[in-house]
Gaussian input, Z-matrix of N, CA and C with variables (Angstrom, degrees):
# hf/3-21g

backbone

0 1
 N
 C     1     B1
 C     2     B2     1     A1
 N     3     B3     2     A2     1     D1
 C     4     B4     3     A3     2     D2
 C     5     B5     4     A4     3     D3
 N     6     B6     5     A5     4     D4
 C     7     B7     6     A6     5     D5
 C     8     B8     7     A7     6     D6
 N     9     B9     8     A8     7     D7
 C    10    B10     9     A9     8     D8
 C    11    B11    10    A10     9     D9
 N    12    B12    11    A11    10    D10
 C    13    B13    12    A12    11    D11
 C    14    B14    13    A13    12    D12
 N    15    B15    14    A14    13    D13
 C    16    B16    15    A15    14    D14
 C    17    B17    16    A16    15    D15
 N    18    B18    17    A17    16    D16
 C    19    B19    18    A18    17    D17
 C    20    B20    19    A19    18    D18
 N    21    B21    20    A20    19    D19
 C    22    B22    21    A21    20    D20
 C    23    B23    22    A22    21    D21
 N    24    B24    23    A23    22    D22
 C    25    B25    24    A24    23    D23
 C    26    B26    25    A25    24    D24
 N    27    B27    26    A26    25    D25
 C    28    B28    27    A27    26    D26
 C    29    B29    28    A28    27    D27
 N    30    B30    29    A29    28    D28
 C    31    B31    30    A30    29    D29
 C    32    B32    31    A31    30    D30
 N    33    B33    32    A32    31    D31
 C    34    B34    33    A33    32    D32
 C    35    B35    34    A34    33    D33
 N    36    B36    35    A35    34    D34
 C    37    B37    36    A36    35    D35
 C    38    B38    37    A37    36    D36
 N    39    B39    38    A38    37    D37
 C    40    B40    39    A39    38    D38
 C    41    B41    40    A40    39    D39
 N    42    B42    41    A41    40    D40
 C    43    B43    42    A42    41    D41
 C    44    B44    43    A43    42    D42
 N    45    B45    44    A44    43    D43
 C    46    B46    45    A45    44    D44
 C    47    B47    46    A46    45    D45
 N    48    B48    47    A47    46    D46
 C    49    B49    48    A48    47    D47
 C    50    B50    49    A49    48    D48
 N    51    B51    50    A50    49    D49
 C    52    B52    51    A51    50    D50
 C    53    B53    52    A52    51    D51
 N    54    B54    53    A53    52    D52
 C    55    B55    54    A54    53    D53
 C    56    B56    55    A55    54    D54
 N    57    B57    56    A56    55    D55
 C    58    B58    57    A57    56    D56
 C    59    B59    58    A58    57    D57
 N    60    B60    59    A59    58    D58
 C    61    B61    60    A60    59    D59
 C    62    B62    61    A61    60    D60
 N    63    B63    62    A62    61    D61
 C    64    B64    63    A63    62    D62
 C    65    B65    64    A64    63    D63
 N    66    B66    65    A65    64    D64
 C    67    B67    66    A66    65    D65
 C    68    B68    67    A67    66    D66
 N    69    B69    68    A68    67    D67
 C    70    B70    69    A69    68    D68
 C    71    B71    70    A70    69    D69
 N    72    B72    71    A71    70    D70
 C    73    B73    72    A72    71    D71
 C    74    B74    73    A73    72    D72
 N    75    B75    74    A74    73    D73
 C    76    B76    75    A75    74    D74
 C    77    B77    76    A76    75    D75
 N    78    B78    77    A77    76    D76
 C    79    B79    78    A78    77    D77
 C    80    B80    79    A79    78    D78
 N    81    B81    80    A80    79    D79
 C    82    B82    81    A81    80    D80
 C    83    B83    82    A82    81    D81
 N    84    B84    83    A83    82    D82
 C    85    B85    84    A84    83    D83
 C    86    B86    85    A85    84    D84
 N    87    B87    86    A86    85    D85
 C    88    B88    87    A87    86    D86
 C    89    B89    88    A88    87    D87
 N    90    B90    89    A89    88    D88
 C    91    B91    90    A90    89    D89
 C    92    B92    91    A91    90    D90
 N    93    B93    92    A92    91    D91
 C    94    B94    93    A93    92    D92
 C    95    B95    94    A94    93    D93
 N    96    B96    95    A95    94    D94
 C    97    B97    96    A96    95    D95
 C    98    B98    97    A97    96    D96
 N    99    B99    98    A98    97    D97
 C   100   B100    99    A99    98    D98
 C   101   B101   100   A100    99    D99
 N   102   B102   101   A101   100   D100
 C   103   B103   102   A102   101   D101
 C   104   B104   103   A103   102   D102
 N   105   B105   104   A104   103   D103
 C   106   B106   105   A105   104   D104
 C   107   B107   106   A106   105   D105
 N   108   B108   107   A107   106   D106
 C   109   B109   108   A108   107   D107
 C   110   B110   109   A109   108   D108
 N   111   B111   110   A110   109   D109
 C   112   B112   111   A111   110   D110
 C   113   B113   112   A112   111   D111
 N   114   B114   113   A113   112   D112
 C   115   B115   114   A114   113   D113
 C   116   B116   115   A115   114   D114
 N   117   B117   116   A116   115   D115
 C   118   B118   117   A117   116   D116
 C   119   B119   118   A118   117   D117
 N   120   B120   119   A119   118   D118
 C   121   B121   120   A120   119   D119
 C   122   B122   121   A121   120   D120
 N   123   B123   122   A122   121   D121
 C   124   B124   123   A123   122   D122
 C   125   B125   124   A124   123   D123
 N   126   B126   125   A125   124   D124
 C   127   B127   126   A126   125   D125
 C   128   B128   127   A127   126   D126
 N   129   B129   128   A128   127   D127
 C   130   B130   129   A129   128   D128
 C   131   B131   130   A130   129   D129
 N   132   B132   131   A131   130   D130
 C   133   B133   132   A132   131   D131
 C   134   B134   133   A133   132   D132
 N   135   B135   134   A134   133   D133
 C   136   B136   135   A135   134   D134
 C   137   B137   136   A136   135   D135
 N   138   B138   137   A137   136   D136
 C   139   B139   138   A138   137   D137
 C   140   B140   139   A139   138   D138
 N   141   B141   140   A140   139   D139
 C   142   B142   141   A141   140   D140
 C   143   B143   142   A142   141   D141
 N   144   B144   143   A143   142   D142
 C   145   B145   144   A144   143   D143
 C   146   B146   145   A145   144   D144
 N   147   B147   146   A146   145   D145
 C   148   B148   147   A147   146   D146
 C   149   B149   148   A148   147   D147
 N   150   B150   149   A149   148   D148
 C   151   B151   150   A150   149   D149
 C   152   B152   151   A151   150   D150
 N   153   B153   152   A152   151   D151
 C   154   B154   153   A153   152   D152
 C   155   B155   154   A154   153   D153
 N   156   B156   155   A155   154   D154
 C   157   B157   156   A156   155   D155
 C   158   B158   157   A157   156   D156
 N   159   B159   158   A158   157   D157
 C   160   B160   159   A159   158   D158
 C   161   B161   160   A160   159   D159
 N   162   B162   161   A161   160   D160
 C   163   B163   162   A162   161   D161
 C   164   B164   163   A163   162   D162
 N   165   B165   164   A164   163   D163
 C   166   B166   165   A165   164   D164
 C   167   B167   166   A166   165   D165
 N   168   B168   167   A167   166   D166
 C   169   B169   168   A168   167   D167
 C   170   B170   169   A169   168   D168
 N   171   B171   170   A170   169   D169
 C   172   B172   171   A171   170   D170
 C   173   B173   172   A172   171   D171
 N   174   B174   173   A173   172   D172
 C   175   B175   174   A174   173   D173
 C   176   B176   175   A175   174   D174
 N   177   B177   176   A176   175   D175
 C   178   B178   177   A177   176   D176
 C   179   B179   178   A178   177   D177
 N   180   B180   179   A179   178   D178
 C   181   B181   180   A180   179   D179
 C   182   B182   181   A181   180   D180
 N   183   B183   182   A182   181   D181
 C   184   B184   183   A183   182   D182
 C   185   B185   184   A184   183   D183
 N   186   B186   185   A185   184   D184
 C   187   B187   186   A186   185   D185
 C   188   B188   187   A187   186   D186
 N   189   B189   188   A188   187   D187
 C   190   B190   189   A189   188   D188
 C   191   B191   190   A190   189   D189
 N   192   B192   191   A191   190   D190
 C   193   B193   192   A192   191   D191
 C   194   B194   193   A193   192   D192
 N   195   B195   194   A194   193   D193
 C   196   B196   195   A195   194   D194
 C   197   B197   196   A196   195   D195
 N   198   B198   197   A197   196   D196
 C   199   B199   198   A198   197   D197
 C   200   B200   199   A199   198   D198
 N   201   B201   200   A200   199   D199
 C   202   B202   201   A201   200   D200
 C   203   B203   202   A202   201   D201
 N   204   B204   203   A203   202   D202
 C   205   B205   204   A204   203   D203
 C   206   B206   205   A205   204   D204
 N   207   B207   206   A206   205   D205
 C   208   B208   207   A207   206   D206
 C   209   B209   208   A208   207   D207
 N   210   B210   209   A209   208   D208
 C   211   B211   210   A210   209   D209
 C   212   B212   211   A211   210   D210
 N   213   B213   212   A212   211   D211
 C   214   B214   213   A213   212   D212
 C   215   B215   214   A214   213   D213
 N   216   B216   215   A215   214   D214
 C   217   B217   216   A216   215   D215
 C   218   B218   217   A217   216   D216
 N   219   B219   218   A218   217   D217
 C   220   B220   219   A219   218   D218
 C   221   B221   220   A220   219   D219
 N   222   B222   221   A221   220   D220
 C   223   B223   222   A222   221   D221
 C   224   B224   223   A223   222   D222
 N   225   B225   224   A224   223   D223
 C   226   B226   225   A225   224   D224
 C   227   B227   226   A226   225   D225
 N   228   B228   227   A227   226   D226
 C   229   B229   228   A228   227   D227
 C   230   B230   229   A229   228   D228
 N   231   B231   230   A230   229   D229
 C   232   B232   231   A231   230   D230
 C   233   B233   232   A232   231   D231
 N   234   B234   233   A233   232   D232
 C   235   B235   234   A234   233   D233
 C   236   B236   235   A235   234   D234
 N   237   B237   236   A236   235   D235
 C   238   B238   237   A237   236   D236
 C   239   B239   238   A238   237   D237
 N   240   B240   239   A239   238   D238
 C   241   B241   240   A240   239   D239
 C   242   B242   241   A241   240   D240
 N   243   B243   242   A242   241   D241
 C   244   B244   243   A243   242   D242
 C   245   B245   244   A244   243   D243
 N   246   B246   245   A245   244   D244
 C   247   B247   246   A246   245   D245
 C   248   B248   247   A247   246   D246
 N   249   B249   248   A248   247   D247
 C   250   B250   249   A249   248   D248
 C   251   B251   250   A250   249   D249
 N   252   B252   251   A251   250   D250
 C   253   B253   252   A252   251   D251
 C   254   B254   253   A253   252   D252
 N   255   B255   254   A254   253   D253
 C   256   B256   255   A255   254   D254
 C   257   B257   256   A256   255   D255
 N   258   B258   257   A257   256   D256
 C   259   B259   258   A258   257   D257
 C   260   B260   259   A259   258   D258
 N   261   B261   260   A260   259   D259
 C   262   B262   261   A261   260   D260
 C   263   B263   262   A262   261   D261
 N   264   B264   263   A263   262   D262
 C   265   B265   264   A264   263   D263
 C   266   B266   265   A265   264   D264
 N   267   B267   266   A266   265   D265
 C   268   B268   267   A267   266   D266
 C   269   B269   268   A268   267   D267
 N   270   B270   269   A269   268   D268
 C   271   B271   270   A270   269   D269
 C   272   B272   271   A271   270   D270
 N   273   B273   272   A272   271   D271
 C   274   B274   273   A273   272   D272
 C   275   B275   274   A274   273   D273
 N   276   B276   275   A275   274   D274
 C   277   B277   276   A276   275   D275
 C   278   B278   277   A277   276   D276
 N   279   B279   278   A278   277   D277
 C   280   B280   279   A279   278   D278
 C   281   B281   280   A280   279   D279
 N   282   B282   281   A281   280   D280
 C   283   B283   282   A282   281   D281
 C   284   B284   283   A283   282   D282
 N   285   B285   284   A284   283   D283
 C   286   B286   285   A285   284   D284
 C   287   B287   286   A286   285   D285

   B1=1.4415
   B2=1.5288
   B3=1.3095
   B4=1.4650
   B5=1.5187
   B6=1.3168
   B7=1.4615
   B8=1.5241
   B9=1.3129
   B10=1.4670
   B11=1.5256
   B12=1.3190
   B13=1.4680
   B14=1.5253
   B15=1.3294
   B16=1.4602
   B17=1.5246
   B18=1.3328
   B19=1.4653
   B20=1.5198
   B21=1.3082
   B22=1.4676
   B23=1.5297
   B24=1.3165
   B25=1.4675
   B26=1.5220
   B27=1.3193
   B28=1.4639
   B29=1.5216
   B30=1.3212
   B31=1.4648
   B32=1.5191
   B33=1.3198
   B34=1.4556
   B35=1.5211
   B36=1.3237
   B37=1.4621
   B38=1.5271
   B39=1.3068
   B40=1.4592
   B41=1.5258
   B42=1.3217
   B43=1.4612
   B44=1.5201
   B45=1.3146
   B46=1.4653
   B47=1.5245
   B48=1.3274
   B49=1.4587
   B50=1.5262
   B51=1.3287
   B52=1.4684
   B53=1.5215
   B54=1.3390
   B55=1.4647
   B56=1.5321
   B57=1.3187
   B58=1.4616
   B59=1.5224
   B60=1.3327
   B61=1.4592
   B62=1.5313
   B63=1.3301
   B64=1.4651
   B65=1.5176
   B66=1.3103
   B67=1.4558
   B68=1.5151
   B69=1.3266
   B70=1.4703
   B71=1.5304
   B72=1.3157
   B73=1.4569
   B74=1.5193
   B75=1.3274
   B76=1.4682
   B77=1.5306
   B78=1.3224
   B79=1.4655
   B80=1.5294
   B81=1.3146
   B82=1.4655
   B83=1.5260
   B84=1.3210
   B85=1.4682
   B86=1.5229
   B87=1.3396
   B88=1.4650
   B89=1.5191
   B90=1.3395
   B91=1.4550
   B92=1.5249
   B93=1.3155
   B94=1.4701
   B95=1.5227
   B96=1.3211
   B97=1.4657
   B98=1.5290
   B99=1.3245
   B100=1.4574
   B101=1.5346
   B102=1.3328
   B103=1.4644
   B104=1.5287
   B105=1.3266
   B106=1.4689
   B107=1.5259
   B108=1.3350
   B109=1.4623
   B110=1.5252
   B111=1.3358
   B112=1.4675
   B113=1.5252
   B114=1.3325
   B115=1.4585
   B116=1.5164
   B117=1.3238
   B118=1.4706
   B119=1.5155
   B120=1.3355
   B121=1.4735
   B122=1.5267
   B123=1.3304
   B124=1.4650
   B125=1.5308
   B126=1.3386
   B127=1.4607
   B128=1.5278
   B129=1.3288
   B130=1.4681
   B131=1.5265
   B132=1.3429
   B133=1.4640
   B134=1.5240
   B135=1.3249
   B136=1.4619
   B137=1.5233
   B138=1.3271
   B139=1.4681
   B140=1.5274
   B141=1.3230
   B142=1.4670
   B143=1.5266
   B144=1.3219
   B145=1.4620
   B146=1.5223
   B147=1.3405
   B148=1.4652
   B149=1.5275
   B150=1.3361
   B151=1.4698
   B152=1.5280
   B153=1.3265
   B154=1.4648
   B155=1.5219
   B156=1.3238
   B157=1.4625
   B158=1.5335
   B159=1.3198
   B160=1.4648
   B161=1.5256
   B162=1.3268
   B163=1.4700
   B164=1.5204
   B165=1.3338
   B166=1.4608
   B167=1.5124
   B168=1.3182
   B169=1.4632
   B170=1.5287
   B171=1.3268
   B172=1.4603
   B173=1.5178
   B174=1.3230
   B175=1.4575
   B176=1.5230
   B177=1.3082
   B178=1.4600
   B179=1.5257
   B180=1.3282
   B181=1.4594
   B182=1.5287
   B183=1.3134
   B184=1.4576
   B185=1.5176
   B186=1.2983
   B187=1.4539
   B188=1.5271
   B189=1.3202
   B190=1.4546
   B191=1.5147
   B192=1.3077
   B193=1.4619
   B194=1.5270
   B195=1.3088
   B196=1.4667
   B197=1.5211
   B198=1.3050
   B199=1.4538
   B200=1.5231
   B201=1.3231
   B202=1.4538
   B203=1.5177
   B204=1.3018
   B205=1.4698
   B206=1.5207
   B207=1.3196
   B208=1.4525
   B209=1.5141
   B210=1.3122
   B211=1.4561
   B212=1.5250
   B213=1.3072
   B214=1.4557
   B215=1.5181
   B216=1.3128
   B217=1.4592
   B218=1.5182
   B219=1.3139
   B220=1.4546
   B221=1.5226
   B222=1.3241
   B223=1.4565
   B224=1.5229
   B225=1.3237
   B226=1.4506
   B227=1.5160
   B228=1.3260
   B229=1.4606
   B230=1.5314
   B231=1.3160
   B232=1.4563
   B233=1.5237
   B234=1.3224
   B235=1.4486
   B236=1.5229
   B237=1.3025
   B238=1.4615
   B239=1.5301
   B240=1.2989
   B241=1.4508
   B242=1.5268
   B243=1.3149
   B244=1.4613
   B245=1.5107
   B246=1.3124
   B247=1.4475
   B248=1.5073
   B249=1.3052
   B250=1.4599
   B251=1.5154
   B252=1.2930
   B253=1.4595
   B254=1.5291
   B255=1.3167
   B256=1.4741
   B257=1.5190
   B258=1.3090
   B259=1.4535
   B260=1.5258
   B261=1.3306
   B262=1.4545
   B263=1.5239
   B264=1.3174
   B265=1.4612
   B266=1.5184
   B267=1.3075
   B268=1.4597
   B269=1.5113
   B270=1.3143
   B271=1.4497
   B272=1.5306
   B273=1.3527
   B274=1.4701
   B275=1.5289
   B276=1.3081
   B277=1.4493
   B278=1.5316
   B279=1.3320
   B280=1.4499
   B281=1.5213
   B282=1.3213
   B283=1.4527
   B284=1.5304
   B285=1.2981
   B286=1.4666
   B287=1.4787
   A1=111.27
   A2=116.47
   A3=120.27
   A4=110.29
   A5=116.41
   A6=119.58
   A7=111.02
   A8=117.41
   A9=121.14
   A10=111.12
   A11=116.88
   A12=120.95
   A13=110.10
   A14=116.56
   A15=120.10
   A16=110.49
   A17=116.39
   A18=120.38
   A19=111.07
   A20=115.86
   A21=120.26
   A22=111.29
   A23=117.59
   A24=120.16
   A25=112.02
   A26=117.22
   A27=120.21
   A28=111.07
   A29=117.10
   A30=120.25
   A31=113.03
   A32=118.40
   A33=121.29
   A34=114.16
   A35=117.13
   A36=120.25
   A37=110.46
   A38=115.86
   A39=120.69
   A40=108.92
   A41=116.16
   A42=119.74
   A43=111.40
   A44=117.15
   A45=121.35
   A46=112.72
   A47=117.57
   A48=121.13
   A49=113.72
   A50=116.97
   A51=118.89
   A52=109.82
   A53=117.18
   A54=119.34
   A55=110.88
   A56=115.97
   A57=121.72
   A58=112.95
   A59=117.63
   A60=121.02
   A61=111.27
   A62=117.75
   A63=122.02
   A64=112.61
   A65=118.16
   A66=121.19
   A67=110.76
   A68=116.93
   A69=120.44
   A70=111.39
   A71=116.58
   A72=120.14
   A73=111.57
   A74=117.18
   A75=120.40
   A76=111.13
   A77=115.97
   A78=120.30
   A79=110.41
   A80=116.44
   A81=120.90
   A82=109.77
   A83=116.84
   A84=120.78
   A85=110.69
   A86=116.40
   A87=120.18
   A88=111.04
   A89=117.65
   A90=121.07
   A91=111.37
   A92=116.42
   A93=120.18
   A94=110.44
   A95=116.26
   A96=120.98
   A97=110.47
   A98=116.97
   A99=121.62
   A100=111.01
   A101=117.24
   A102=120.48
   A103=111.64
   A104=116.91
   A105=120.32
   A106=110.77
   A107=117.13
   A108=120.88
   A109=111.54
   A110=116.69
   A111=120.73
   A112=112.93
   A113=117.40
   A114=120.99
   A115=113.18
   A116=116.84
   A117=120.52
   A118=111.50
   A119=117.44
   A120=120.16
   A121=110.66
   A122=117.76
   A123=120.45
   A124=111.04
   A125=116.09
   A126=120.18
   A127=111.16
   A128=116.89
   A129=120.96
   A130=110.19
   A131=116.77
   A132=120.51
   A133=111.38
   A134=117.48
   A135=120.77
   A136=110.98
   A137=116.93
   A138=120.77
   A139=111.65
   A140=116.56
   A141=119.92
   A142=111.57
   A143=117.06
   A144=120.81
   A145=110.75
   A146=116.59
   A147=120.40
   A148=111.00
   A149=116.97
   A150=120.13
   A151=110.82
   A152=116.91
   A153=120.13
   A154=111.00
   A155=116.99
   A156=120.77
   A157=110.24
   A158=116.93
   A159=120.54
   A160=111.28
   A161=116.14
   A162=120.00
   A163=112.30
   A164=117.20
   A165=121.15
   A166=113.93
   A167=117.05
   A168=121.27
   A169=113.70
   A170=116.99
   A171=120.49
   A172=109.49
   A173=116.20
   A174=122.32
   A175=106.82
   A176=117.66
   A177=121.47
   A178=112.95
   A179=118.32
   A180=119.69
   A181=108.39
   A182=115.96
   A183=121.99
   A184=109.28
   A185=116.30
   A186=121.85
   A187=108.61
   A188=116.03
   A189=121.09
   A190=108.40
   A191=116.00
   A192=121.43
   A193=108.27
   A194=116.88
   A195=120.43
   A196=110.90
   A197=116.56
   A198=120.84
   A199=110.21
   A200=115.58
   A201=121.09
   A202=107.94
   A203=115.59
   A204=120.59
   A205=107.05
   A206=116.60
   A207=120.16
   A208=110.76
   A209=115.37
   A210=120.69
   A211=108.55
   A212=116.15
   A213=121.20
   A214=108.51
   A215=118.29
   A216=121.36
   A217=112.58
   A218=117.28
   A219=119.46
   A220=112.62
   A221=117.33
   A222=120.97
   A223=111.78
   A224=118.53
   A225=121.80
   A226=113.39
   A227=119.09
   A228=123.74
   A229=111.97
   A230=115.94
   A231=122.45
   A232=107.77
   A233=116.86
   A234=120.54
   A235=109.50
   A236=116.55
   A237=122.23
   A238=108.52
   A239=116.84
   A240=120.59
   A241=110.48
   A242=116.52
   A243=120.04
   A244=110.05
   A245=116.55
   A246=121.66
   A247=115.61
   A248=118.05
   A249=120.50
   A250=112.78
   A251=116.37
   A252=123.62
   A253=111.33
   A254=117.76
   A255=121.37
   A256=110.49
   A257=118.17
   A258=121.33
   A259=111.23
   A260=117.55
   A261=120.23
   A262=110.97
   A263=118.68
   A264=121.50
   A265=111.48
   A266=117.89
   A267=120.36
   A268=110.59
   A269=119.43
   A270=123.21
   A271=112.75
   A272=118.51
   A273=121.41
   A274=111.48
   A275=119.03
   A276=120.94
   A277=112.43
   A278=117.21
   A279=120.72
   A280=111.72
   A281=117.69
   A282=120.27
   A283=111.84
   A284=118.61
   A285=120.63
   A286=113.84
   D1=-43.10
   D2=-178.78
   D3=-62.78
   D4=-41.31
   D5=179.00
   D6=-62.94
   D7=-39.08
   D8=178.54
   D9=-65.65
   D10=-41.18
   D11=179.59
   D12=-65.86
   D13=-43.35
   D14=178.29
   D15=-63.97
   D16=-41.50
   D17=178.25
   D18=-59.68
   D19=-42.85
   D20=-179.22
   D21=-61.92
   D22=-44.97
   D23=-179.54
   D24=-72.96
   D25=-34.59
   D26=-179.86
   D27=-66.68
   D28=-38.92
   D29=-177.02
   D30=-90.13
   D31=-21.02
   D32=179.73
   D33=76.44
   D34=21.10
   D35=-179.02
   D36=-85.16
   D37=166.73
   D38=174.96
   D39=-75.07
   D40=156.40
   D41=179.14
   D42=-55.49
   D43=-39.89
   D44=-176.92
   D45=-66.70
   D46=-16.67
   D47=-177.91
   D48=-95.20
   D49=8.61
   D50=176.95
   D51=-60.81
   D52=138.72
   D53=177.01
   D54=-60.43
   D55=149.96
   D56=-176.52
   D57=-64.52
   D58=-19.00
   D59=179.81
   D60=-61.75
   D61=-24.39
   D62=179.56
   D63=-86.25
   D64=-4.55
   D65=-178.12
   D66=92.54
   D67=-170.92
   D68=-179.18
   D69=-62.93
   D70=134.20
   D71=-178.43
   D72=-63.29
   D73=-30.08
   D74=-179.92
   D75=-62.88
   D76=-37.39
   D77=179.08
   D78=-67.37
   D79=-43.32
   D80=179.58
   D81=-63.87
   D82=-43.42
   D83=179.93
   D84=-63.63
   D85=-40.98
   D86=179.84
   D87=-62.84
   D88=-43.90
   D89=176.90
   D90=-61.47
   D91=-44.50
   D92=179.64
   D93=-61.29
   D94=-46.10
   D95=-179.57
   D96=-61.51
   D97=-43.70
   D98=-179.10
   D99=-64.46
   D100=-45.40
   D101=179.55
   D102=-65.39
   D103=-35.81
   D104=177.92
   D105=-67.69
   D106=-41.23
   D107=-179.43
   D108=-66.08
   D109=-35.05
   D110=180.00
   D111=-77.68
   D112=-12.76
   D113=-178.33
   D114=85.43
   D115=13.32
   D116=-178.74
   D117=-63.87
   D118=-42.84
   D119=-179.27
   D120=-64.22
   D121=-37.37
   D122=177.52
   D123=-64.63
   D124=-40.05
   D125=179.17
   D126=-67.15
   D127=-40.78
   D128=178.00
   D129=-62.67
   D130=-45.58
   D131=179.02
   D132=-61.47
   D133=-43.50
   D134=179.88
   D135=-63.13
   D136=-41.81
   D137=-179.67
   D138=-66.80
   D139=-44.59
   D140=179.42
   D141=-66.10
   D142=-39.40
   D143=178.94
   D144=-65.21
   D145=-43.29
   D146=179.37
   D147=-63.65
   D148=-41.63
   D149=-179.87
   D150=-66.89
   D151=-41.41
   D152=179.39
   D153=-67.47
   D154=-37.34
   D155=178.87
   D156=-67.31
   D157=-41.00
   D158=179.29
   D159=-64.72
   D160=-31.54
   D161=178.89
   D162=-84.66
   D163=-1.86
   D164=179.85
   D165=75.97
   D166=23.63
   D167=-177.73
   D168=-94.78
   D169=-2.60
   D170=-177.03
   D171=-107.69
   D172=127.83
   D173=173.54
   D174=-102.01
   D175=112.90
   D176=-172.59
   D177=-87.10
   D178=31.29
   D179=175.40
   D180=-74.08
   D181=144.12
   D182=-175.53
   D183=-112.61
   D184=137.58
   D185=177.06
   D186=-115.60
   D187=128.75
   D188=-179.54
   D189=-110.82
   D190=129.72
   D191=179.35
   D192=-91.09
   D193=121.34
   D194=-179.31
   D195=-110.88
   D196=34.50
   D197=179.96
   D198=-66.73
   D199=137.67
   D200=177.87
   D201=-115.35
   D202=128.35
   D203=176.67
   D204=-111.45
   D205=111.70
   D206=-178.85
   D207=-92.80
   D208=141.01
   D209=176.47
   D210=-86.61
   D211=155.35
   D212=175.12
   D213=-63.92
   D214=151.93
   D215=-176.62
   D216=-59.58
   D217=-29.80
   D218=-179.94
   D219=-78.09
   D220=-11.33
   D221=179.75
   D222=-85.57
   D223=-6.64
   D224=-174.60
   D225=-80.37
   D226=-14.10
   D227=178.64
   D228=60.03
   D229=37.07
   D230=178.18
   D231=-119.96
   D232=137.12
   D233=179.20
   D234=-70.02
   D235=127.66
   D236=179.16
   D237=-105.73
   D238=144.27
   D239=-179.51
   D240=-115.98
   D241=39.72
   D242=-179.34
   D243=-127.14
   D244=124.94
   D245=173.30
   D246=72.02
   D247=13.11
   D248=-178.50
   D249=-86.81
   D250=-179.79
   D251=-177.07
   D252=-61.90
   D253=-41.50
   D254=-177.92
   D255=-65.21
   D256=-43.44
   D257=-179.11
   D258=-64.13
   D259=-35.92
   D260=179.17
   D261=-65.34
   D262=-41.24
   D263=178.59
   D264=-71.58
   D265=-32.49
   D266=178.11
   D267=-70.34
   D268=-24.30
   D269=-178.95
   D270=-85.83
   D271=-6.08
   D272=-177.30
   D273=-59.45
   D274=-41.93
   D275=-178.01
   D276=-67.61
   D277=-22.85
   D278=178.71
   D279=-86.46
   D280=-20.56
   D281=-174.68
   D282=-74.84
   D283=-23.85
   D284=-174.88
   D285=-78.43

């Protein structure tokens, strides 16, 4: 079961796409869900991290992602007063 769960996360496939060699995907999903609810995966991660840190295999450097995703100006839901229909009519007296 553990190998099937690791395979699923390593490949990024859906549960239903697990190869038949691992058995029914529903069984694998149920085991994963049960182990996650019990906190088993958290305990395994903590133990492996502690062992790797004690052996000097962990580099605790932190990387921060500062990516900015800007929305289009029309997505802001703010009334704009530039280049609209009203401004064009207000400029008619200046155009002559």
